[in-house]
C-alpha positions as CSV (number, residue, x, y, z in Angstrom):
1,X,113.5,54.8,31.3
2,X,110.9,58.3,31.3
3,X,112.5,61.6,33.1
4,X,110.7,61.1,36.2
5,X,112.0,57.1,36.2
6,X,115.3,58.3,36.1
7,X,115.1,61.1,38.6
8,X,113.5,58.5,41.1
9,X,116.1,56.0,40.4
10,X,119.1,58.5,40.5
11,X,117.3,60.1,44.3
12,X,117.3,56.0,45.1
13,X,120.8,55.8,44.8
14,X,121.8,59.2,46.2
15,X,119.7,57.9,49.4
16,X,121.5,54.4,49.0
17,X,125.2,56.6,49.1
18,X,124.4,58.5,51.8
19,X,122.8,55.9,53.8
20,X,126.1,53.5,53.2
21,X,128.7,56.1,54.2
22,X,126.4,57.6,57.6
23,X,127.3,57.2,60.9
24,X,124.2,55.8,61.5
25,X,124.7,52.9,59.4
26,X,127.8,51.6,61.6
27,X,126.0,51.5,64.6
28,X,123.0,49.5,63.2
29,X,125.9,47.0,62.1
30,X,127.1,47.2,65.3
31,X,124.0,45.9,66.6
32,X,123.9,43.5,64.0
33,X,126.7,41.9,64.8
34,X,126.0,41.8,68.9
35,X,123.0,39.4,68.1
36,X,125.1,37.3,65.9
37,X,127.4,36.7,68.0
38,X,124.6,35.9,71.0
39,X,123.8,33.0,68.0
40,X,127.2,31.7,68.4
41,X,127.4,31.6,71.6
42,X,124.4,29.8,72.2
43,X,125.2,27.3,69.0
44,X,128.8,26.7,70.6
45,X,127.3,25.8,74.0
46,X,125.0,23.0,71.9
47,X,127.5,21.5,70.1
48,X,129.8,21.3,73.4
49,X,126.3,19.6,75.1
50,X,126.3,17.2,72.3
51,X,130.1,16.7,73.0
52,X,129.2,15.9,76.4
53,X,126.2,13.7,75.4
54,X,123.4,15.9,75.0
55,X,121.5,14.6,71.9
56,X,118.3,16.3,72.3
57,X,118.8,19.2,71.3
58,X,119.6,20.6,67.9
59,X,122.8,21.8,67.0
60,X,121.6,24.3,64.5
61,X,121.2,27.8,64.2
62,X,117.0,27.1,64.5
63,X,118.4,25.4,67.6
64,X,120.3,28.0,69.1
65,X,117.4,30.1,68.5
66,X,114.9,27.6,70.0
67,X,116.8,27.7,73.0
68,X,117.1,31.6,73.1
69,X,112.8,31.1,72.7
70,X,112.4,28.8,75.7
71,X,114.6,31.4,78.3
72,X,113.0,33.7,80.6
73,X,111.8,36.6,78.3
74,X,112.7,34.8,75.8
75,X,110.4,36.2,72.7
76,X,111.9,39.5,73.4
77,X,115.5,38.1,72.7
78,X,114.5,36.3,69.8
79,X,112.8,39.5,68.1
80,X,115.8,41.8,69.0
81,X,117.9,38.7,67.1
82,X,115.4,38.6,64.3
83,X,116.0,42.8,64.6
84,X,120.1,42.5,65.0
85,X,120.3,40.3,61.8
86,X,117.9,41.9,59.9
87,X,120.2,45.0,60.4
88,X,122.9,42.8,59.2
89,X,121.1,42.1,56.2
90,X,120.5,46.1,55.6
91,X,124.7,46.7,56.1
92,X,125.7,43.8,53.6
93,X,123.0,44.3,51.0
94,X,124.2,48.3,50.8
95,X,128.2,46.3,50.6
96,X,127.1,44.3,47.6
97,X,125.2,47.6,46.0
98,X,127.9,50.2,47.2
99,X,130.8,49.1,49.0
100,X,134.6,47.9,48.6
101,X,135.3,51.2,46.9
102,X,138.8,51.1,47.7
103,X,139.2,47.9,45.6
104,X,138.8,47.2,41.8
105,X,137.6,45.4,39.1
106,X,136.9,41.7,39.6
107,X,138.7,42.0,43.5
108,X,135.4,44.0,43.6
109,X,132.7,42.2,42.0
110,X,134.1,39.1,43.9
111,X,133.8,41.0,47.0
112,X,130.3,41.9,46.5
113,X,128.9,39.4,45.8
114,X,130.2,37.5,48.8
115,X,128.6,40.6,50.8
116,X,125.3,39.7,48.9
117,X,126.0,35.9,49.9
118,X,126.4,37.1,53.6
119,X,123.0,38.8,53.5
120,X,120.8,36.1,52.2
121,X,122.4,34.1,55.1
122,X,121.6,36.6,57.7
123,X,117.9,37.6,55.9
124,X,117.1,33.4,56.5
125,X,118.5,33.8,60.6
126,X,116.6,36.7,60.6
127,X,113.5,34.9,59.3
128,X,113.7,31.8,61.2
129,X,114.2,33.7,64.2
130,X,110.8,36.2,63.4
131,X,109.2,32.9,62.8
132,X,109.8,31.3,66.1
133,X,109.3,34.4,67.8
134,X,105.6,35.0,66.8
135,X,104.7,31.4,67.2
136,X,105.9,29.3,64.3
137,X,108.3,26.8,64.7
138,X,109.2,26.3,61.4
139,X,110.9,22.9,62.8
140,X,112.2,20.2,60.7
141,X,115.3,22.1,58.9
142,X,117.0,19.0,58.6
143,X,113.9,16.9,57.0
144,X,113.5,20.2,55.3
145,X,117.0,20.2,53.5
146,X,116.4,16.2,52.5
147,X,113.0,17.1,50.9
148,X,115.1,20.0,48.7
149,X,117.8,17.7,48.5
150,X,115.4,15.0,46.7
151,X,113.4,17.4,44.9
152,X,116.8,19.0,43.2
153,X,117.6,15.4,42.9
154,X,115.1,14.7,40.2
155,X,115.9,17.4,37.8
156,X,117.8,16.8,35.2
157,X,121.3,17.5,36.0
158,X,120.3,17.5,39.9
159,X,123.3,15.2,40.7
160,X,125.4,17.6,39.8
161,X,123.7,20.3,40.9
162,X,123.7,18.9,44.5
163,X,127.8,18.3,43.9
164,X,128.2,21.4,43.3
165,X,126.6,23.1,46.0
166,X,128.2,20.8,48.3
167,X,132.0,22.0,46.6
168,X,130.5,25.7,47.3
169,X,130.0,24.8,51.0
170,X,133.5,23.3,50.8
171,X,134.9,26.6,49.2
172,X,133.5,28.4,51.5
173,X,134.5,26.6,54.8
174,X,138.0,26.5,53.7
175,X,138.1,30.4,52.9
176,X,136.6,30.9,56.5
177,X,139.7,28.7,57.7
178,X,142.2,30.8,55.4
179,X,140.5,33.9,57.0
180,X,141.1,32.4,60.6
181,X,144.8,30.6,60.0
182,X,145.8,34.4,58.6
183,X,144.3,36.8,60.1
184,X,142.8,38.6,57.8
185,X,139.8,38.8,59.8
186,X,141.9,41.4,62.0
187,X,141.4,44.1,58.5
188,X,137.7,44.0,59.5
189,X,138.6,45.8,62.6
190,X,139.6,49.3,63.6
191,X,143.6,49.3,64.3
192,X,143.0,49.6,68.5
193,X,141.1,46.2,68.4
194,X,143.8,44.6,66.5
195,X,146.6,46.2,68.8
196,X,148.4,45.6,72.1
197,X,147.3,43.3,74.5
198,X,143.8,43.3,73.4
199,X,144.5,42.9,70.0
200,X,146.5,39.4,70.9
201,X,143.3,38.1,72.6
202,X,141.0,39.0,70.1
203,X,143.0,37.1,67.5
204,X,143.0,34.0,69.1
205,X,139.2,34.3,69.5
206,X,139.0,35.1,65.7
207,X,141.4,32.3,65.0
208,X,139.8,29.7,66.7
209,X,136.3,31.3,65.6
210,X,136.7,31.3,62.1
211,X,138.8,27.9,61.7
212,X,135.6,26.1,64.1
213,X,133.0,27.4,61.6
214,X,135.1,26.7,58.5
215,X,135.2,23.1,59.4
216,X,131.8,22.9,60.3
217,X,131.3,24.2,56.9
218,X,133.4,21.9,55.4
219,X,131.8,18.6,56.7
220,X,127.9,19.9,55.5
221,X,129.3,20.6,52.6
222,X,131.0,16.9,52.1
223,X,127.4,15.9,53.1
224,X,125.9,17.1,50.3
225,X,128.6,16.1,48.1
226,X,128.2,12.5,49.5
227,X,124.5,12.9,48.8
228,X,124.6,13.1,45.2
229,X,127.7,10.9,44.7
230,X,125.3,8.3,46.1
231,X,121.8,9.6,45.2
232,X,120.5,9.3,48.5
233,X,119.4,13.1,49.7
234,X,119.3,11.7,53.1
235,X,122.8,11.8,53.2
236,X,122.4,15.8,52.8
237,X,121.9,17.7,56.2
238,X,122.8,20.9,57.8
239,X,125.2,21.7,60.6
240,X,123.2,19.4,63.2
241,X,123.7,16.4,60.9
242,X,127.4,17.3,60.3
243,X,127.9,17.7,63.8
244,X,126.4,14.5,64.9
245,X,128.9,13.2,62.3
246,X,131.9,14.5,63.7
247,X,130.8,12.6,66.5
248,X,130.8,9.5,65.3
249,X,134.6,10.0,64.5
250,X,137.6,8.8,66.3
251,X,137.9,11.0,69.6
252,X,134.7,12.3,68.1
253,X,133.5,14.0,71.7
254,X,137.0,15.5,71.8
255,X,136.8,16.8,68.9
256,X,132.9,18.4,68.8
257,X,133.8,19.8,71.8
258,X,136.7,21.6,70.5
259,X,134.2,22.9,67.4
260,X,131.6,23.8,70.1
261,X,134.4,25.9,71.8
262,X,135.4,27.7,68.7
263,X,132.2,28.3,67.6
264,X,131.5,30.1,71.0
265,X,135.1,32.2,70.3
266,X,133.4,32.9,67.3
267,X,131.0,34.5,69.1
268,X,132.6,36.7,71.7
269,X,134.7,37.8,68.8
270,X,131.1,39.3,67.0
271,X,131.2,41.5,70.3
272,X,134.5,42.4,69.4
273,X,134.0,43.0,65.6
274,X,131.2,44.9,67.1
275,X,133.2,47.3,69.5
276,X,136.0,47.9,66.9
277,X,133.8,47.9,63.5
278,X,136.2,49.2,60.8
279,X,134.4,49.3,56.9
């Protein structure tokens, strides 16, 4: 690399470090968490409606965004969600590059990889919201999942890849449940948000929210694993198909209603997280 290139790279790294440590990033991250909370509140409501017998809407992130779009000032709300999710991409992207400096070795690498994964998830939601707000429905999320799975199935070792993806999703779901039942999410809150009566309320919201999200992802991952085992791409699917599978189980409406409430609790917890963010 030339001297000018090295200087430019050094300047860019310095700018990124300054941004990562700034109070401005705290405010941007809080705004993003509020948007994330809104999406989960709507998603929880859709899941609860499905449990009550309303099978028209899509109980997915895309379906939640579509529901917001249909409200008064819907496009404005969805553009705000897209912006909020983009801010979360910025936050987690900087965390992936420069964050978690209080950790060493493998632990730091693991946390940075996790931040990178979160940035990708937030980016997908941001793009989906922006497309819907701009008038491009980008629908057919479940069909797109089936199509992509079918394409991968045709690759050499495709079944193993889909199976590995499924196991990975199950692992993420298990990690979320673990985070919920062990209260590890409280580490993301400053002390004022984790103590006293307010802290107790936030703790129960976090427990319900992380556990519900984890169970939902576990079902999604299981669908991918089943698709790999049966070589049937149509058995894979996203959150909507996973929740509909829950509905078909014994006591399905009760289970799905509980998951819907839990996901909504996570949405409320995101508001608390935004207020008491610790990073």
